C-alpha positions in Angstrom: -20.8 8.1 -28.3 -18.6 10.6 -26.6 -18.9 14.3 -27.5 -16.1 16.5 -28.7 -15.4 18.1 -25.4 -15.0 14.7 -23.7 -12.7 13.6 -26.5 -10.5 16.7 -26.1 -10.2 16.1 -22.3 -9.6 12.4 -22.8 -6.7 12.9 -25.2 -5.2 15.8 -23.3 -5.2 13.7 -20.2 -3.8 10.8 -22.2 -1.0 13.0 -23.5 -0.2 14.3 -20.0 -0.1 10.7 -18.7 2.2 9.6 -21.5 4.6 12.5 -20.8 4.6 11.7 -17.1 5.2 8.1 -17.9 8.1 9.0 -20.2 9.5 11.3 -17.4 9.2 8.5 -14.8 10.6 5.8 -17.1 13.5 8.0 -18.2 14.2 8.9 -14.6 14.2 5.2 -13.5 16.1 4.2 -16.6 18.8 6.8 -16.1 19.3 5.8 -12.5 19.3 2.2 -13.4 21.9 2.8 -16.1 24.0 4.9 -13.8 23.7 2.2 -11.1 24.7 -0.6 -13.5 27.5 1.5 -14.9 28.8 2.4 -11.4 28.6 -1.2 -10.2 30.5 -2.3 -13.4 33.1 0.4 -12.8 33.5 -0.7 -9.2 33.9 -4.2 -10.3 36.5 -3.2 -12.8 38.4 -1.1 -10.3 38.4 -4.1 -7.9 39.7 -6.3 -10.7 42.5 -3.7 -11.5 43.5 -3.4 -7.9 43.7 -7.2 -7.4 45.6 -7.6 -10.7 48.0 -4.9 -9.6 48.6 -6.5 -6.2 49.2 -10.0 -7.8 51.5 -8.6 -10.4 53.5 -6.7 -7.7 54.1 -9.8 -5.7 54.8 -11.8 -8.8 57.5 -9.3 -9.7 59.1 -9.9 -6.3 59.1 -13.7 -6.6 59.9 -14.1 -10.3 63.6 -13.1 -9.9 64.0 -15.6 -7.1 62.6 -18.3 -9.4 65.1 -17.4 -12.1 68.1 -17.3 -9.8 67.4 -20.3 -7.5 69.1 -22.8 -9.8 72.4 -20.9 -9.5 72.0 -20.7 -5.7 71.2 -24.5 -5.4 74.7 -25.1 -6.8 76.1 -23.5 -3.7 74.4 -26.0 -1.3 77.0 -28.1 0.4 79.9 -25.7 -0.1 81.5 -24.3 3.1 79.8 -21.2 4.4 83.1 -19.2 4.5 83.4 -19.8 0.7 79.9 -18.9 -0.3 78.8 -16.3 2.3 80.1 -13.4 0.2 78.3 -14.7 -2.8 75.1 -15.0 -0.8 75.4 -11.4 0.4 75.9 -10.1 -3.2 72.9 -12.1 -4.4 70.7 -10.7 -1.6 71.9 -7.2 -2.4 71.2 -7.8 -6.1 67.7 -9.1 -5.3 66.7 -6.0 -3.4 63.5 -7.4 -1.9 65.3 -10.2 -0.1 66.1 -10.0 3.6 68.3 -13.1 3.6 69.4 -16.2 1.7 70.0 -19.4 3.6 71.5 -22.7 2.6 70.2 -25.9 4.0 72.1 -29.2 3.9 70.4 -32.4 5.2 67.8 -30.6 7.1 70.3 -28.2 8.8 70.5 -24.5 8.0 74.2 -24.0 8.0 74.8 -20.7 6.2 73.0 -17.4 6.1 73.7 -14.3 4.0 73.1 -12.1 7.1 74.4 -14.2 10.1 77.0 -16.3 8.3 77.8 -19.8 9.8 74.8 -21.4 11.5 73.8 -24.8 12.8 70.1 -24.8 13.1 67.6 -27.6 12.4 65.4 -26.0 9.7 62.3 -27.9 11.0 62.7 -26.2 14.4 62.3 -22.8 12.7 59.8 -23.7 10.0 57.7 -26.8 10.7 56.8 -27.2 7.0 60.5 -27.6 6.0 62.4 -29.3 4.6 60.2 -30.3 1.7 60.9 -32.1 -1.6 58.9 -29.6 -3.6 59.1 -25.8 -3.8 57.1 -24.1 -1.0 55.9 -20.5 -0.5 55.1 -19.8 3.1 54.0 -16.9 5.3 56.1 -16.7 8.5 56.6 -14.4 11.5 60.2 -13.5 12.0 61.7 -14.7 15.4 65.4 -14.0 14.7 66.3 -10.6 13.3 63.2 -8.4 13.5 61.0 -10.4 15.8 57.2 -10.2 15.1 57.5 -8.9 11.6 56.1 -10.9 8.7 58.3 -12.8 6.2 57.4 -14.4 3.0 59.6 -17.6 2.6 60.4 -19.2 -0.7 61.9 -22.7 -0.5 63.6 -24.5 -3.4 64.7 -28.1 -2.8 67.9 -29.6 -4.2 67.3 -32.1 -7.0 69.2 -35.0 -5.4 68.5 -34.4 -1.7 65.0 -33.6 -0.4 66.5 -32.4 2.9 68.7 -29.8 1.2 67.8 -26.6 -0.6 67.8 -22.8 -0.6 65.6 -20.7 1.7 64.9 -17.1 0.7 63.1 -14.7 2.9 61.3 -11.7 1.4 60.9 -8.7 3.5 57.2 -8.5 2.8 56.7 -6.1 5.7 58.5 -3.4 3.7 56.5 -4.0 0.6 53.0 -4.6 2.0 52.4 -0.9 2.2 52.7 -0.6 -1.5 51.4 -4.0 -2.6 48.5 -4.3 -0.1 47.4 -0.7 0.1 43.6 -0.3 0.4 41.7 2.2 -1.8 38.8 3.4 0.3 35.9 3.6 0.1 36.0 0.9 -2.6 38.5 -1.3 -0.7 38.6 -1.5 3.1 41.7 -3.8 3.2 43.8 -6.1 1.1 45.3 -9.4 2.4 47.6 -12.0 1.1 46.8 -15.7 1.4 49.5 -18.4 1.3 48.3 -21.8 2.2 46.4 -21.5 5.5 47.9 -18.2 6.6 46.9 -14.6 5.9 48.8 -11.4 5.8 47.3 -7.9 6.0 49.0 -4.6 6.5 47.0 -3.8 9.7 47.2 -7.2 11.4 50.3 -9.0 10.1 50.3 -12.8 9.7 47.0 -14.4 10.8 45.6 -17.9 10.9 42.1 -16.7 10.0 40.9 -13.8 7.7 38.6 -11.5 9.6 35.9 -10.1 7.3 33.2 -7.9 8.7 29.7 -9.2 8.2 28.7 -6.4 5.9 31.7 -6.7 3.6 32.5 -8.9 0.7 35.7 -10.6 -0.4 37.0 -10.5 -3.9 39.9 -13.0 -4.4 42.3 -13.3 -7.3 45.0 -16.1 -7.4 48.4 -15.8 -9.0 48.9 -17.8 -12.1 52.7 -18.2 -11.3 52.9 -18.9 -7.6 50.6 -20.4 -4.9 49.2 -17.3 -3.3 46.0 -15.3 -3.5 45.2 -11.7 -3.1 42.0 -10.9 -1.2 40.2 -7.5 -1.5 37.7 -6.8 1.3 35.1 -4.3 0.0 31.7 -3.0 1.1 30.4 -4.6 -2.1 30.1 -3.2 -5.6 26.2 -3.1 -5.4 26.2 -1.3 -2.0 28.7 1.3 -3.2 26.7 1.8 -6.4 23.5 2.4 -4.4 25.3 4.9 -2.2 26.3 6.8 -5.3 22.8 7.1 -6.7 21.8 10.3 -4.8 24.7 12.1 -6.6 23.3 10.9 -10.0 19.8 12.2 -9.2 20.3 15.8 -10.7 21.5 14.4 -14.0 18.6 11.9 -14.1 16.1 14.6 -13.4 17.5 16.8 -16.2 17.3 13.9 -18.6 13.8 12.9 -17.6 12.5 16.5 -17.9 14.2 16.8 -21.3 12.6 13.5 -22.6 9.2 14.5 -21.2 9.4 17.7 -23.1 10.4 15.9 -26.3 7.5 13.5 -25.7 5.1 16.4 -25.2 6.2 17.9 -28.6 6.3 14.6 -30.4 2.7 13.6 -29.2 1.3 17.0 -30.1 0.4 16.0 -33.7 -0.4 12.4 -33.0 -2.7 13.3 -30.1 -4.3 16.1 -32.1 -5.1 13.8 -35.0 -6.6 11.2 -32.7 -8.5 14.1 -31.3 -9.6 15.0 -34.8 -10.9 11.4 -35.3 -12.9 11.6 -32.1 -14.2 15.1 -33.1 -15.2 13.7 -36.5 -17.2 10.9 -34.9 -18.7 13.1 -32.3 -19.7 15.8 -34.8 -20.8 13.2 -37.4 -18.4 14.5 -40.0 -18.0 11.1 -41.6 -20.2 10.2 -44.5 -21.2 6.6 -45.4 -20.8 5.8 -49.1 -21.2 2.6 -51.0 -20.0 0.9 -54.2 -22.3 -1.5 -56.0 -21.4 -5.2 -56.7 -22.7 -6.9 -59.8 -23.1 -10.5 -60.9 -20.7 -11.6 -63.5 -23.3 -13.3 -65.6 -26.0 -10.7 -66.2 -24.5 -7.6 -64.6 -27.3 -7.2 -62.0 -26.6 -5.3 -58.8 -26.9 -7.7 -55.9 -25.2 -5.7 -53.2 -23.0 -3.0 -52.0 -19.8 -2.5 -50.1 -20.1 0.2 -47.4 -17.3 2.8 -47.5 -16.4 5.7 -45.3 -15.5 9.2 -46.4 -14.3 12.2 -44.2 -14.6 15.8 -45.3 -12.9 17.4 -42.3 -14.0 21.0 -41.9 -10.7 21.9 -40.3 -8.2 20.0 -42.5 -10.2 19.4 -45.7 -11.0 16.0 -47.2 -8.9 13.2 -45.7 -8.7 9.9 -47.8 -9.5 6.6 -46.1 -5.9 5.3 -46.7 -4.8 8.0 -44.3 -7.4 8.1 -41.5 -8.1 4.3 -41.4 -4.5 3.3 -40.5 -4.4 6.2 -38.0 -7.6 5.0 -36.5 -6.1 1.5 -36.2 -3.0 2.9 -34.7 -4.9 4.9 -32.0 -7.3 2.0 -31.4 -10.3 4.0 -32.8 -11.1 1.6 -35.6 -13.9 -0.1 -33.6 -15.4 3.3 -32.9 -15.5 4.0 -36.7 -17.0 0.6 -37.4 -19.8 1.3 -34.9 -20.4 4.6 -36.6 -20.6 2.9 -40.0 -23.1 0.3 -38.8 -25.3 2.8 -37.1 -25.2 5.2 -40.1 -25.9 2.4 -42.5 -28.9 1.2 -40.4 -30.2 4.8 -40.2 -30.3 4.9 -44.0 -31.3 1.3 -44.5 -34.3 2.3 -46.6 -32.0 3.2 -49.6 -31.4 -0.5 -50.2 -33.7 -2.9 -51.9 -35.7 -4.8 -49.3 -34.7 -8.2 -50.5 -32.7 -11.0 -48.7 -30.9 -11.5 -52.0 -29.4 -8.0 -51.7 -26.4 -7.9 -49.4 -24.7 -5.1 -47.5 -21.0 -5.6 -46.6 -18.7 -3.6 -44.5 -15.1 -4.0 -43.2 -14.4 -5.0 -39.7 -11.0 -5.1 -38.0 -9.8 -8.3 -36.5 -9.7 -6.7 -33.0 -13.5 -6.3 -33.2 -13.9 -10.0 -33.3 -12.3 -10.5 -29.8 -14.4 -11.0 -26.7 -17.7 -10.9 -28.6 -17.6 -7.1 -29.2 -18.7 -7.4 -32.8 -21.7 -9.5 -32.0 -22.8 -7.1 -29.2 -22.6 -4.2 -31.6 -24.5 -6.0 -34.4 -27.2 -6.9 -31.9 -27.4 -3.3 -30.8 -27.4 -1.6 -34.2 -28.1 -4.1 -37.0 -30.4 -6.8 -35.7 -32.5 -4.3 -33.7 -33.5 -2.7 -37.0 -34.8 -6.0 -38.4 -33.3 -5.4 -41.8 -34.3 -7.5 -44.9 -30.9 -7.4 -46.5 -28.2 -10.0 -46.2 -25.2 -8.8 -44.0 -21.6 -9.6 -45.0 -18.8 -8.9 -42.6 -15.5 -8.4 -44.4 -12.2 -9.1 -42.6 -9.2 -7.8 -44.3 -6.4 -10.4 -44.8 -3.8 -7.9 -43.8 -5.1 -7.9 -40.2 -3.7 -10.3 -37.6 -6.5 -12.7 -37.2 -4.7 -15.2 -34.9 -6.6 -13.8 -32.0 -10.1 -14.0 -33.6 -12.6 -15.8 -31.4 -13.8 -18.7 -33.6 -16.8 -19.2 -31.4 -17.9 -15.8 -32.5 -17.4 -16.8 -36.2 -19.7 -19.8 -35.6 -22.3 -17.6 -33.9 -22.2 -15.1 -36.9 -22.8 -18.0 -39.3 -25.7 -19.2 -37.1 -27.3 -15.8 -37.3 -27.1 -15.8 -41.1 -24.2 -13.4 -41.4 -21.8 -14.1 -44.2 -18.0 -13.8 -43.6 -15.8 -12.4 -46.4 -12.0 -12.2 -46.5 -11.1 -8.9 -48.1 -8.0 -8.1 -50.1 -7.3 -11.9 -50.4 -3.8 -12.7 -51.6 -2.1 -9.6 -50.3 -1.5 -10.5 -46.7 -0.4 -13.3 -44.5 -2.3 -16.0 -46.4 -2.9 -19.3 -44.6 -5.0 -22.2 -45.7 -5.6 -22.9 -42.0 -7.5 -19.6 -41.8 -9.8 -20.8 -44.6 -10.4 -23.9 -42.6 -11.0 -22.1 -39.2 -12.9 -19.1 -40.5 -15.0 -21.0 -43.1 -15.5 -17.8 -45.1 -18.4 -17.5 -47.5 -16.7 -15.0 -49.8 -13.1 -14.3 -51.0 -12.6 -10.8 -52.4 -9.7 -10.7 -54.9 -7.6 -7.6 -54.3 -7.7 -5.0 -57.0 -3.9 -5.3 -57.5 -4.5 -8.8 -59.0 -7.4 -7.5 -61.1 -5.2 -4.7 -62.5 -2.5 -7.2 -63.4 -4.7 -9.0 -65.8 -3.2 -8.7 -69.2 -0.1 -6.8 -68.0 1.6 -8.8 -65.2 2.1 -12.5 -65.8 3.1 -13.3 -62.2 0.1 -11.6 -60.6 -2.2 -13.0 -63.3 -1.0 -16.4 -62.3 -1.7 -15.7 -58.7 -5.2 -14.5 -59.7 -5.8 -17.8 -61.4 -4.7 -19.7 -58.3 -7.0 -17.7 -56.1 -9.9 -18.3 -58.4 -9.1 -22.0 -58.6 -8.9 -22.2 -54.8 -12.2 -20.5 -54.3 -13.9 -22.8 -56.8 -12.3 -25.9 -55.2 -13.6 -24.8 -51.8 -16.9 -23.7 -53.2 -16.4 -20.1 -51.9 -18.0 -17.2 -53.7 -15.5 -15.0 -55.5 -15.7 -11.2 -55.7 -13.2 -9.3 -57.9 -12.4 -5.7 -56.8 -11.1 -2.9 -58.9 -12.6 -3.9 -62.3 -11.9 -1.0 -64.5 -11.7 -2.4 -68.1 -13.8 -4.6 -70.2 -10.8 -6.8 -70.7 -10.5 -7.4 -67.0 -14.2 -8.1 -66.7 -14.2 -10.6 -69.6 -11.2 -12.4 -68.2 -12.8 -12.7 -64.7 -16.1 -13.8 -66.2 -14.6 -16.6 -68.3 -12.6 -17.8 -65.3 -15.7 -18.2 -63.1 -15.6 -15.2 -60.8 -19.2 -14.7 -59.5 -19.3 -11.0 -58.6 -17.5 -7.9 -60.0 -16.9 -4.5 -58.4 -15.1 -1.5 -59.8 -15.1 1.7 -61.7 -16.2 0.0 -64.9 -19.7 -0.3 -63.4 -20.0 2.3 -60.7 -17.8 4.6 -58.6 -18.3 4.9 -54.9 -21.3 7.1 -54.1 -23.2 8.5 -51.1 -25.9 6.1 -49.8 -28.5 8.7 -50.7 -27.5 8.5 -54.3 -27.9 4.7 -54.6 -31.7 4.6 -55.3 -31.3 6.9 -58.3 -28.3 4.9 -59.6 -30.3 1.7 -59.3 -33.2 3.3 -61.2 -30.9 4.6 -64.0 -28.5 1.7 -64.2 -28.7 -0.5 -67.4 -26.8 -3.8 -67.3 -23.9 -4.2 -69.7 -24.3 -7.7 -71.2 -21.1 -9.7 -71.5 -19.5 -9.5 -74.9 -18.7 -12.5 -77.0 -15.4 -14.3 -76.5 -14.0 -16.6 -79.2 -17.4 -16.8 -80.8 -19.2 -17.9 -77.7 -21.2 -15.9 -75.1 -20.2 -15.9 -71.5 -22.2 -18.1 -69.1 -25.7 -16.6 -68.7 -27.4 -18.6 -66.1 -25.3 -20.9 -63.9 -23.2 -18.3 -62.1 -26.1 -16.1 -61.0 -28.1 -19.2 -60.0 -25.2 -20.4 -57.9 -24.8 -17.0 -56.3 -28.5 -16.5 -55.7 -29.0 -20.0 -54.1 -26.0 -19.4 -51.8 -27.3 -16.0 -50.8 -30.8 -17.2 -50.0 
């Protein structure tokens, strides 16, 4: 058992490690959150840039779509008649370089050059077409080598006729395809199998550096796609992390400080628990259990009390949950066993007298309980019957059932404490094979006052009787409660009506002075006098 100094060092070290872990975790979490946020922001900015470029080009093309029906009505009319109209339309649609009319595959009129006689297929191999076409093209007539965006609309009754509008995309690309470094290295426009970028003009292939990524967004109105070439949202977010480090360090130090202050009281109380065990500040007490039939004391439940010299008396319902929370409950249980064995002579030396103490479910795992019993209990060769009480509020799913079988083989009885208040499961009764069910005091107190809980009490009693399991009622405080339990077949009673908890050293005097209270009459008949105690004694032997 560790001494107080080791306990202090252990929990101081634990507290420091917790604060360091909080600092490291908060540092990593802050950087991770900033990284994810920056990456999301980069992704959002890429989306906005792509949407902006698509909308800009859509705004150029939508007026052409709206006016093409009127222009198609001019196809076939003499160029001299319609040339002025074409010029006015081109001037109105400010983004146009020219409007050309095509009749039977021949471009015969241009808003810029007037009368012409050129086979359209010789200029643009994809035309004429019987469906609207959007094409990227390099100008070879007016401003040679400059890119053009061509929009073709065919006439309804003649696939070889139509209107060809050329958009001066070269003038607009600086606005529509402007990169935003370092997020975007370049922006390109894809129309069919051709690509346009501000730096390289019209290309047959999009050149993307190996380290960059392409984010593409198609138009929902026209057959083109905008491509954003970026170093990648993840890479850019990683590059921004060093700038986030000061903020992350401040947050981690702040949270570490909060953790240090928060764990001060928690760590100090766990230190108090260790100090109490190391300094033997805990006292082992007991409360007698009596047979229902003749009120004879046949055993005790071992209890623990703590009169802390620094904080004063601390009740079990305070330090037991804290011991469980800080994983010290097994240490307290070992203390209880060793102290009980040290004072074993206060108990009657009879195998019919049982000693019971509570054990947490975690103590049943990996054979820890059996090793402790071998070390403390069986090594003392006690005459008394040992009962191990497992509270039903514990999570017993992880209990090693092989250990349960071994405990039964060694003659140890298993009791389920506080039965009816926790996660009841009939499968537990089947797997654990308990010898005793201890009815929680809340059901005992409900007798005569709470119809619902009284009904539950009856159900628990009937269940124990059906499964041939001994029944112990806790918290018996009135004769009415005792009479009710006796007449419903409960074997053992425990409570203030018979004896309050007492130090182990006081038990021999209590046994010497105790005089049984014979059961009172009920409806003109005495309570059972022999069968209950005979059943209990035979099952205990």
